[in-house]
PDB file of all heavy atoms in Angstrom:
ATOM      1  N   MET A   1      91.822  65.944  61.962  1.00  0.00           N
ATOM      2  CA  MET A   1      92.934  65.001  61.826  1.00  0.00           C
ATOM      3  C   MET A   1      93.348  64.892  60.313  1.00  0.00           C
ATOM      4  O   MET A   1      94.516  64.660  60.078  1.00  0.00           O
ATOM      5  CB  MET A   1      92.509  63.611  62.307  1.00  0.00           C
ATOM      6  CG  MET A   1      92.149  63.631  63.816  1.00  0.00           C
ATOM      7  SD  MET A   1      91.921  62.033  64.467  1.00  0.00           S
ATOM      8  CE  MET A   1      93.443  61.794  65.258  1.00  0.00           C
ATOM      9  N   HIS A   2      92.436  65.128  59.439  1.00  0.00           N
ATOM     10  CA  HIS A   2      92.788  65.147  58.023  1.00  0.00           C
ATOM     11  C   HIS A   2      93.748  66.333  57.742  1.00  0.00           C
ATOM     12  O   HIS A   2      94.605  66.201  56.844  1.00  0.00           O
ATOM     13  CB  HIS A   2      91.609  65.253  57.158  1.00  0.00           C
ATOM     14  CG  HIS A   2      90.812  63.916  57.067  1.00  0.00           C
ATOM     15  ND1 HIS A   2      91.286  62.802  56.505  1.00  0.00           N
ATOM     16  CD2 HIS A   2      89.589  63.591  57.613  1.00  0.00           C
ATOM     17  CE1 HIS A   2      90.429  61.816  56.567  1.00  0.00           C
ATOM     18  NE2 HIS A   2      89.394  62.264  57.289  1.00  0.00           N
ATOM     19  N   ARG A   3      93.507  67.439  58.456  1.00  0.00           N
ATOM     20  CA  ARG A   3      94.378  68.621  58.219  1.00  0.00           C
ATOM     21  C   ARG A   3      95.839  68.291  58.608  1.00  0.00           C
ATOM     22  O   ARG A   3      96.719  68.886  58.077  1.00  0.00           O
ATOM     23  CB  ARG A   3      93.891  69.793  59.050  1.00  0.00           C
ATOM     24  CG  ARG A   3      92.680  70.472  58.436  1.00  0.00           C
ATOM     25  CD  ARG A   3      92.382  71.714  59.165  1.00  0.00           C
ATOM     26  NE  ARG A   3      90.980  71.833  59.337  1.00  0.00           N
ATOM     27  CZ  ARG A   3      90.351  72.394  60.358  1.00  0.00           C
ATOM     28  NH1 ARG A   3      91.031  72.862  61.358  1.00  0.00           N
ATOM     29  NH2 ARG A   3      89.051  72.491  60.414  1.00  0.00           N
ATOM     30  N   GLU A   4      95.991  67.422  59.559  1.00  0.00           N
ATOM     31  CA  GLU A   4      97.271  66.982  60.026  1.00  0.00           C
ATOM     32  C   GLU A   4      97.822  65.818  59.218  1.00  0.00           C
ATOM     33  O   GLU A   4      98.787  65.175  59.641  1.00  0.00           O
ATOM     34  CB  GLU A   4      97.273  66.715  61.491  1.00  0.00           C
ATOM     35  CG  GLU A   4      96.943  67.941  62.346  1.00  0.00           C
ATOM     36  CD  GLU A   4      96.819  67.652  63.808  1.00  0.00           C
ATOM     37  OE1 GLU A   4      97.151  66.542  64.223  1.00  0.00           O
ATOM     38  OE2 GLU A   4      96.359  68.503  64.549  1.00  0.00           O
ATOM     39  N   HIS A   5      97.108  65.472  58.138  1.00  0.00           N
ATOM     40  CA  HIS A   5      97.469  64.402  57.290  1.00  0.00           C
ATOM     41  C   HIS A   5      97.606  63.025  57.934  1.00  0.00           C
ATOM     42  O   HIS A   5      98.534  62.263  57.762  1.00  0.00           O
ATOM     43  CB  HIS A   5      98.850  64.690  56.528  1.00  0.00           C
ATOM     44  CG  HIS A   5      98.783  66.031  55.831  1.00  0.00           C
ATOM     45  ND1 HIS A   5      98.023  66.201  54.706  1.00  0.00           N
ATOM     46  CD2 HIS A   5      99.414  67.196  56.080  1.00  0.00           C
ATOM     47  CE1 HIS A   5      98.146  67.400  54.293  1.00  0.00           C
ATOM     48  NE2 HIS A   5      98.987  68.064  55.110  1.00  0.00           N
ATOM     49  N   GLN A   6      96.592  62.712  58.860  1.00  0.00           N
ATOM     50  CA  GLN A   6      96.500  61.464  59.480  1.00  0.00           C
ATOM     51  C   GLN A   6      95.277  60.752  58.912  1.00  0.00           C
ATOM     52  O   GLN A   6      94.232  61.289  58.827  1.00  0.00           O
ATOM     53  CB  GLN A   6      96.348  61.592  60.955  1.00  0.00           C
ATOM     54  CG  GLN A   6      97.550  62.149  61.657  1.00  0.00           C
ATOM     55  CD  GLN A   6      97.409  62.267  63.142  1.00  0.00           C
ATOM     56  OE1 GLN A   6      96.304  62.135  63.673  1.00  0.00           O
ATOM     57  NE2 GLN A   6      98.505  62.513  63.862  1.00  0.00           N
ATOM     58  N   VAL A   7      95.456  59.487  58.476  1.00  0.00           N
ATOM     59  CA  VAL A   7      94.379  58.664  57.944  1.00  0.00           C
ATOM     60  C   VAL A   7      93.659  58.027  59.137  1.00  0.00           C
ATOM     61  O   VAL A   7      94.245  57.253  59.890  1.00  0.00           O
ATOM     62  CB  VAL A   7      94.873  57.635  56.983  1.00  0.00           C
ATOM     63  CG1 VAL A   7      93.748  56.786  56.442  1.00  0.00           C
ATOM     64  CG2 VAL A   7      95.654  58.270  55.815  1.00  0.00           C
ATOM     65  N   VAL A   8      92.402  58.405  59.299  1.00  0.00           N
ATOM     66  CA  VAL A   8      91.621  57.853  60.455  1.00  0.00           C
ATOM     67  C   VAL A   8      90.239  57.486  59.899  1.00  0.00           C
ATOM     68  O   VAL A   8      89.631  58.144  59.056  1.00  0.00           O
ATOM     69  CB  VAL A   8      91.402  59.002  61.487  1.00  0.00           C
ATOM     70  CG1 VAL A   8      90.645  58.473  62.679  1.00  0.00           C
ATOM     71  CG2 VAL A   8      92.739  59.495  61.937  1.00  0.00           C
ATOM     72  N   ALA A   9      89.735  56.354  60.419  1.00  0.00           N
ATOM     73  CA  ALA A   9      88.396  55.902  60.031  1.00  0.00           C
ATOM     74  C   ALA A   9      87.358  56.794  60.625  1.00  0.00           C
ATOM     75  O   ALA A   9      87.491  57.390  61.696  1.00  0.00           O
ATOM     76  CB  ALA A   9      88.201  54.455  60.528  1.00  0.00           C
ATOM     77  N   ARG A  10      86.228  56.888  59.947  1.00  0.00           N
ATOM     78  CA  ARG A  10      85.132  57.720  60.366  1.00  0.00           C
ATOM     79  C   ARG A  10      84.545  57.318  61.701  1.00  0.00           C
ATOM     80  O   ARG A  10      84.245  58.130  62.555  1.00  0.00           O
ATOM     81  CB  ARG A  10      83.963  57.673  59.294  1.00  0.00           C
ATOM     82  CG  ARG A  10      82.847  58.578  59.695  1.00  0.00           C
ATOM     83  CD  ARG A  10      81.786  58.528  58.567  1.00  0.00           C
ATOM     84  NE  ARG A  10      82.274  59.119  57.407  1.00  0.00           N
ATOM     85  CZ  ARG A  10      81.582  59.955  56.592  1.00  0.00           C
ATOM     86  NH1 ARG A  10      80.363  60.175  56.883  1.00  0.00           N
ATOM     87  NH2 ARG A  10      82.150  60.461  55.520  1.00  0.00           N
ATOM     88  N   CYS A  11      84.464  55.962  61.889  1.00  0.00           N
ATOM     89  CA  CYS A  11      83.939  55.497  63.164  1.00  0.00           C
ATOM     90  C   CYS A  11      84.915  55.875  64.337  1.00  0.00           C
ATOM     91  O   CYS A  11      84.412  56.138  65.506  1.00  0.00           O
ATOM     92  CB  CYS A  11      83.735  54.009  63.118  1.00  0.00           C
ATOM     93  SG  CYS A  11      85.211  53.023  62.739  1.00  0.00           S
ATOM     94  N   THR A  12      86.157  55.899  64.120  1.00  0.00           N
ATOM     95  CA  THR A  12      87.175  56.347  65.176  1.00  0.00           C
ATOM     96  C   THR A  12      86.942  57.800  65.511  1.00  0.00           C
ATOM     97  O   THR A  12      86.914  58.166  66.696  1.00  0.00           O
ATOM     98  CB  THR A  12      88.576  56.159  64.636  1.00  0.00           C
ATOM     99  OG1 THR A  12      88.751  54.825  64.248  1.00  0.00           O
ATOM    100  CG2 THR A  12      89.550  56.484  65.766  1.00  0.00           C
ATOM    101  N   VAL A  13      86.679  58.661  64.471  1.00  0.00           N
ATOM    102  CA  VAL A  13      86.428  60.091  64.767  1.00  0.00           C
ATOM    103  C   VAL A  13      85.096  60.183  65.552  1.00  0.00           C
ATOM    104  O   VAL A  13      85.075  60.968  66.498  1.00  0.00           O
ATOM    105  CB  VAL A  13      86.378  60.812  63.442  1.00  0.00           C
ATOM    106  CG1 VAL A  13      85.939  62.290  63.683  1.00  0.00           C
ATOM    107  CG2 VAL A  13      87.707  60.718  62.697  1.00  0.00           C
ATOM    108  N   GLU A  14      84.094  59.463  65.130  1.00  0.00           N
ATOM    109  CA  GLU A  14      82.837  59.528  65.867  1.00  0.00           C
ATOM    110  C   GLU A  14      82.953  59.156  67.371  1.00  0.00           C
ATOM    111  O   GLU A  14      82.407  59.789  68.224  1.00  0.00           O
ATOM    112  CB  GLU A  14      81.790  58.590  65.203  1.00  0.00           C
ATOM    113  CG  GLU A  14      81.322  59.056  63.847  1.00  0.00           C
ATOM    114  CD  GLU A  14      80.466  58.063  63.163  1.00  0.00           C
ATOM    115  OE1 GLU A  14      80.197  56.959  63.735  1.00  0.00           O
ATOM    116  OE2 GLU A  14      80.038  58.344  62.052  1.00  0.00           O
ATOM    117  N   ARG A  15      83.738  58.105  67.585  1.00  0.00           N
ATOM    118  CA  ARG A  15      83.951  57.637  68.968  1.00  0.00           C
ATOM    119  C   ARG A  15      84.690  58.706  69.791  1.00  0.00           C
ATOM    120  O   ARG A  15      84.322  59.008  70.912  1.00  0.00           O
ATOM    121  CB  ARG A  15      84.758  56.346  68.931  1.00  0.00           C
ATOM    122  CG  ARG A  15      84.980  55.767  70.363  1.00  0.00           C
ATOM    123  CD  ARG A  15      85.759  54.487  70.323  1.00  0.00           C
ATOM    124  NE  ARG A  15      86.912  54.461  69.436  1.00  0.00           N
ATOM    125  CZ  ARG A  15      88.117  54.943  69.803  1.00  0.00           C
ATOM    126  NH1 ARG A  15      88.306  55.424  71.020  1.00  0.00           N
ATOM    127  NH2 ARG A  15      89.142  54.925  68.956  1.00  0.00           N
ATOM    128  N   LEU A  16      85.746  59.298  69.160  1.00  0.00           N
ATOM    129  CA  LEU A  16      86.551  60.300  69.890  1.00  0.00           C
ATOM    130  C   LEU A  16      85.682  61.572  70.207  1.00  0.00           C
ATOM    131  O   LEU A  16      85.788  62.125  71.264  1.00  0.00           O
ATOM    132  CB  LEU A  16      87.743  60.703  69.057  1.00  0.00           C
ATOM    133  CG  LEU A  16      88.856  59.617  68.919  1.00  0.00           C
ATOM    134  CD1 LEU A  16      89.882  60.101  67.843  1.00  0.00           C
ATOM    135  CD2 LEU A  16      89.442  59.345  70.262  1.00  0.00           C
ATOM    136  N   ILE A  17      84.874  61.974  69.229  1.00  0.00           N
ATOM    137  CA  ILE A  17      84.031  63.091  69.428  1.00  0.00           C
ATOM    138  C   ILE A  17      83.024  62.855  70.617  1.00  0.00           C
ATOM    139  O   ILE A  17      82.832  63.670  71.457  1.00  0.00           O
ATOM    140  CB  ILE A  17      83.280  63.469  68.149  1.00  0.00           C
ATOM    141  CG1 ILE A  17      84.266  64.094  67.134  1.00  0.00           C
ATOM    142  CG2 ILE A  17      82.111  64.414  68.410  1.00  0.00           C
ATOM    143  CD1 ILE A  17      83.681  64.356  65.768  1.00  0.00           C
ATOM    144  N   ARG A  18      82.452  61.641  70.652  1.00  0.00           N
ATOM    145  CA  ARG A  18      81.544  61.307  71.734  1.00  0.00           C
ATOM    146  C   ARG A  18      82.247  61.322  73.042  1.00  0.00           C
ATOM    147  O   ARG A  18      81.696  61.858  74.049  1.00  0.00           O
ATOM    148  CB  ARG A  18      80.945  59.932  71.433  1.00  0.00           C
ATOM    149  CG  ARG A  18      79.546  59.925  70.878  1.00  0.00           C
ATOM    150  CD  ARG A  18      78.895  58.583  70.962  1.00  0.00           C
ATOM    151  NE  ARG A  18      79.689  57.456  70.648  1.00  0.00           N
ATOM    152  CZ  ARG A  18      79.865  56.908  69.440  1.00  0.00           C
ATOM    153  NH1 ARG A  18      79.175  57.410  68.395  1.00  0.00           N
ATOM    154  NH2 ARG A  18      80.607  55.866  69.233  1.00  0.00           N
ATOM    155  N   GLU A  19      83.409  60.709  73.098  1.00  0.00           N
ATOM    156  CA  GLU A  19      84.159  60.655  74.334  1.00  0.00           C
ATOM    157  C   GLU A  19      84.559  62.026  74.850  1.00  0.00           C
ATOM    158  O   GLU A  19      84.571  62.260  76.067  1.00  0.00           O
ATOM    159  CB  GLU A  19      85.434  59.754  74.195  1.00  0.00           C
ATOM    160  CG  GLU A  19      85.091  58.282  74.029  1.00  0.00           C
ATOM    161  CD  GLU A  19      86.370  57.488  73.795  1.00  0.00           C
ATOM    162  OE1 GLU A  19      87.494  58.053  73.707  1.00  0.00           O
ATOM    163  OE2 GLU A  19      86.243  56.228  73.677  1.00  0.00           O
ATOM    164  N   MET A  20      84.868  62.951  73.977  1.00  0.00           N
ATOM    165  CA  MET A  20      85.312  64.261  74.420  1.00  0.00           C
ATOM    166  C   MET A  20      84.099  65.232  74.608  1.00  0.00           C
ATOM    167  O   MET A  20      84.322  66.338  75.079  1.00  0.00           O
ATOM    168  CB  MET A  20      86.203  64.889  73.267  1.00  0.00           C
ATOM    169  CG  MET A  20      87.545  64.070  73.126  1.00  0.00           C
ATOM    170  SD  MET A  20      88.521  64.688  71.784  1.00  0.00           S
ATOM    171  CE  MET A  20      89.168  66.144  72.493  1.00  0.00           C
ATOM    172  N   GLY A  21      82.896  64.789  74.261  1.00  0.00           N
ATOM    173  CA  GLY A  21      81.710  65.584  74.487  1.00  0.00           C
ATOM    174  C   GLY A  21      81.595  66.753  73.467  1.00  0.00           C
ATOM    175  O   GLY A  21      81.014  67.732  73.802  1.00  0.00           O
ATOM    176  N   LEU A  22      82.141  66.541  72.287  1.00  0.00           N
ATOM    177  CA  LEU A  22      82.075  67.617  71.281  1.00  0.00           C
ATOM    178  C   LEU A  22      80.819  67.412  70.414  1.00  0.00           C
ATOM    179  O   LEU A  22      80.212  66.352  70.394  1.00  0.00           O
ATOM    180  CB  LEU A  22      83.332  67.542  70.393  1.00  0.00           C
ATOM    181  CG  LEU A  22      84.649  67.735  71.088  1.00  0.00           C
ATOM    182  CD1 LEU A  22      85.837  67.584  70.096  1.00  0.00           C
ATOM    183  CD2 LEU A  22      84.726  69.084  71.757  1.00  0.00           C
ATOM    184  N   CYS A  23      80.508  68.459  69.690  1.00  0.00           N
ATOM    185  CA  CYS A  23      79.360  68.346  68.719  1.00  0.00           C
ATOM    186  C   CYS A  23      79.846  68.998  67.388  1.00  0.00           C
ATOM    187  O   CYS A  23      80.662  69.920  67.412  1.00  0.00           O
ATOM    188  CB  CYS A  23      78.130  68.957  69.279  1.00  0.00           C
ATOM    189  SG  CYS A  23      78.244  70.747  69.616  1.00  0.00           S
ATOM    190  N   GLY A  24      79.196  68.548  66.350  1.00  0.00           N
ATOM    191  CA  GLY A  24      79.558  69.044  64.971  1.00  0.00           C
ATOM    192  C   GLY A  24      79.044  70.491  64.782  1.00  0.00           C
ATOM    193  O   GLY A  24      78.211  71.029  65.518  1.00  0.00           O
ATOM    194  N   VAL A  25      79.586  71.122  63.730  1.00  0.00           N
ATOM    195  CA  VAL A  25      79.221  72.455  63.383  1.00  0.00           C
ATOM    196  C   VAL A  25      77.930  72.456  62.560  1.00  0.00           C
ATOM    197  O   VAL A  25      77.808  71.701  61.653  1.00  0.00           O
ATOM    198  CB  VAL A  25      80.350  73.140  62.592  1.00  0.00           C
ATOM    199  CG1 VAL A  25      79.914  74.500  62.102  1.00  0.00           C
ATOM    200  CG2 VAL A  25      81.627  73.274  63.408  1.00  0.00           C
ATOM    201  N   THR A  26      76.976  73.295  62.936  1.00  0.00           N
ATOM    202  CA  THR A  26      75.749  73.473  62.140  1.00  0.00           C
ATOM    203  C   THR A  26      75.851  74.740  61.316  1.00  0.00           C
ATOM    204  O   THR A  26      76.056  75.822  61.877  1.00  0.00           O
ATOM    205  CB  THR A  26      74.513  73.575  63.095  1.00  0.00           C
ATOM    206  OG1 THR A  26      74.520  72.434  63.945  1.00  0.00           O
ATOM    207  CG2 THR A  26      73.244  73.638  62.227  1.00  0.00           C
ATOM    208  N   ARG A  27      75.809  74.569  59.989  1.00  0.00           N
ATOM    209  CA  ARG A  27      75.981  75.693  59.114  1.00  0.00           C
ATOM    210  C   ARG A  27      74.634  76.132  58.554  1.00  0.00           C
ATOM    211  O   ARG A  27      73.865  75.288  58.107  1.00  0.00           O
ATOM    212  CB  ARG A  27      76.910  75.356  57.981  1.00  0.00           C
ATOM    213  CG  ARG A  27      78.298  75.104  58.525  1.00  0.00           C
ATOM    214  CD  ARG A  27      79.341  75.177  57.478  1.00  0.00           C
ATOM    215  NE  ARG A  27      80.643  75.417  58.164  1.00  0.00           N
ATOM    216  CZ  ARG A  27      81.615  74.511  58.157  1.00  0.00           C
ATOM    217  NH1 ARG A  27      81.465  73.423  57.510  1.00  0.00           N
ATOM    218  NH2 ARG A  27      82.737  74.695  58.795  1.00  0.00           N
ATOM    219  N   GLY A  28      74.362  77.417  58.462  1.00  0.00           N
ATOM    220  CA  GLY A  28      73.169  77.907  57.868  1.00  0.00           C
ATOM    221  C   GLY A  28      71.971  77.826  58.827  1.00  0.00           C
ATOM    222  O   GLY A  28      72.069  77.251  59.905  1.00  0.00           O
ATOM    223  N   LYS A  29      70.861  78.341  58.359  1.00  0.00           N
ATOM    224  CA  LYS A  29      69.606  78.321  59.142  1.00  0.00           C
ATOM    225  C   LYS A  29      68.785  77.192  58.655  1.00  0.00           C
ATOM    226  O   LYS A  29      68.786  76.812  57.507  1.00  0.00           O
ATOM    227  CB  LYS A  29      68.835  79.616  58.930  1.00  0.00           C
ATOM    228  CG  LYS A  29      69.559  80.812  59.517  1.00  0.00           C
ATOM    229  CD  LYS A  29      68.670  82.072  59.351  1.00  0.00           C
ATOM    230  CE  LYS A  29      69.374  83.262  59.884  1.00  0.00           C
ATOM    231  NZ  LYS A  29      68.605  84.451  59.710  1.00  0.00           N
ATOM    232  N   PRO A  30      67.970  76.567  59.557  1.00  0.00           N
ATOM    233  CA  PRO A  30      67.051  75.487  59.108  1.00  0.00           C
ATOM    234  C   PRO A  30      65.943  76.046  58.206  1.00  0.00           C
ATOM    235  O   PRO A  30      65.521  77.195  58.395  1.00  0.00           O
ATOM    236  CB  PRO A  30      66.501  74.938  60.417  1.00  0.00           C
ATOM    237  CG  PRO A  30      66.708  75.958  61.434  1.00  0.00           C
ATOM    238  CD  PRO A  30      67.973  76.755  61.022  1.00  0.00           C
ATOM    239  N   VAL A  31      65.578  75.294  57.238  1.00  0.00           N
ATOM    240  CA  VAL A  31      64.495  75.745  56.289  1.00  0.00           C
ATOM    241  C   VAL A  31      63.093  75.543  56.965  1.00  0.00           C
ATOM    242  O   VAL A  31      62.784  74.457  57.441  1.00  0.00           O
ATOM    243  CB  VAL A  31      64.569  74.916  55.007  1.00  0.00           C
ATOM    244  CG1 VAL A  31      63.495  75.324  54.038  1.00  0.00           C
ATOM    245  CG2 VAL A  31      65.935  75.155  54.384  1.00  0.00           C
ATOM    246  N   LYS A  32      62.315  76.617  56.945  1.00  0.00           N
ATOM    247  CA  LYS A  32      60.949  76.536  57.481  1.00  0.00           C
ATOM    248  C   LYS A  32      60.043  76.281  56.280  1.00  0.00           C
ATOM    249  O   LYS A  32      59.973  76.990  55.273  1.00  0.00           O
ATOM    250  CB  LYS A  32      60.565  77.851  58.123  1.00  0.00           C
ATOM    251  CG  LYS A  32      61.294  78.102  59.406  1.00  0.00           C
ATOM    252  CD  LYS A  32      60.769  79.301  60.150  1.00  0.00           C
ATOM    253  CE  LYS A  32      61.582  79.564  61.423  1.00  0.00           C
ATOM    254  NZ  LYS A  32      61.141  80.719  62.134  1.00  0.00           N
ATOM    255  N   THR A  33      59.306  75.209  56.369  1.00  0.00           N
ATOM    256  CA  THR A  33      58.400  74.762  55.272  1.00  0.00           C
ATOM    257  C   THR A  33      57.003  75.195  55.463  1.00  0.00           C
ATOM    258  O   THR A  33      56.223  75.202  54.512  1.00  0.00           O
ATOM    259  CB  THR A  33      58.434  73.275  55.094  1.00  0.00           C
ATOM    260  OG1 THR A  33      58.048  72.695  56.260  1.00  0.00           O
ATOM    261  CG2 THR A  33      59.917  72.799  54.672  1.00  0.00           C
ATOM    262  N   THR A  34      56.568  75.555  56.683  1.00  0.00           N
ATOM    263  CA  THR A  34      55.246  76.031  56.940  1.00  0.00           C
ATOM    264  C   THR A  34      55.251  77.269  57.739  1.00  0.00           C
ATOM    265  O   THR A  34      56.175  77.501  58.484  1.00  0.00           O
ATOM    266  CB  THR A  34      54.390  74.888  57.669  1.00  0.00           C
ATOM    267  OG1 THR A  34      55.107  74.561  58.863  1.00  0.00           O
ATOM    268  CG2 THR A  34      54.200  73.680  56.805  1.00  0.00           C
ATOM    269  N   LYS A  35      54.164  78.049  57.613  1.00  0.00           N
ATOM    270  CA  LYS A  35      53.948  79.218  58.408  1.00  0.00           C
ATOM    271  C   LYS A  35      52.786  79.029  59.357  1.00  0.00           C
ATOM    272  O   LYS A  35      51.635  78.854  58.899  1.00  0.00           O
ATOM    273  CB  LYS A  35      53.708  80.471  57.549  1.00  0.00           C
ATOM    274  CG  LYS A  35      54.902  80.891  56.716  1.00  0.00           C
ATOM    275  CD  LYS A  35      54.637  82.156  55.915  1.00  0.00           C
ATOM    276  CE  LYS A  35      55.844  82.587  55.112  1.00  0.00           C
ATOM    277  NZ  LYS A  35      55.593  83.825  54.410  1.00  0.00           N
ATOM    278  N   ALA A  36      53.035  79.134  60.620  1.00  0.00           N
ATOM    279  CA  ALA A  36      51.941  78.897  61.576  1.00  0.00           C
ATOM    280  C   ALA A  36      51.195  80.248  61.721  1.00  0.00           C
ATOM    281  O   ALA A  36      51.823  81.301  62.044  1.00  0.00           O
ATOM    282  CB  ALA A  36      52.513  78.469  62.925  1.00  0.00           C
ATOM    283  N   ASP A  37      49.926  80.219  61.515  1.00  0.00           N
ATOM    284  CA  ASP A  37      49.118  81.484  61.654  1.00  0.00           C
ATOM    285  C   ASP A  37      48.214  81.405  62.877  1.00  0.00           C
ATOM    286  O   ASP A  37      47.706  80.423  63.238  1.00  0.00           O
ATOM    287  CB  ASP A  37      48.235  81.638  60.385  1.00  0.00           C
ATOM    288  CG  ASP A  37      49.071  82.103  59.202  1.00  0.00           C
ATOM    289  OD1 ASP A  37      50.080  82.705  59.416  1.00  0.00           O
ATOM    290  OD2 ASP A  37      48.638  81.766  58.110  1.00  0.00           O
TER     291      ASP A  37
END
């Protein structure tokens, strides 16, 4: 919505995403802190 130059509150975006069943983009790989041997 920001790309279309509309001012929208974050809570409104969260509600719309939930209602539409969308999920956010995950970038990169998770960091592994331990090695299971």
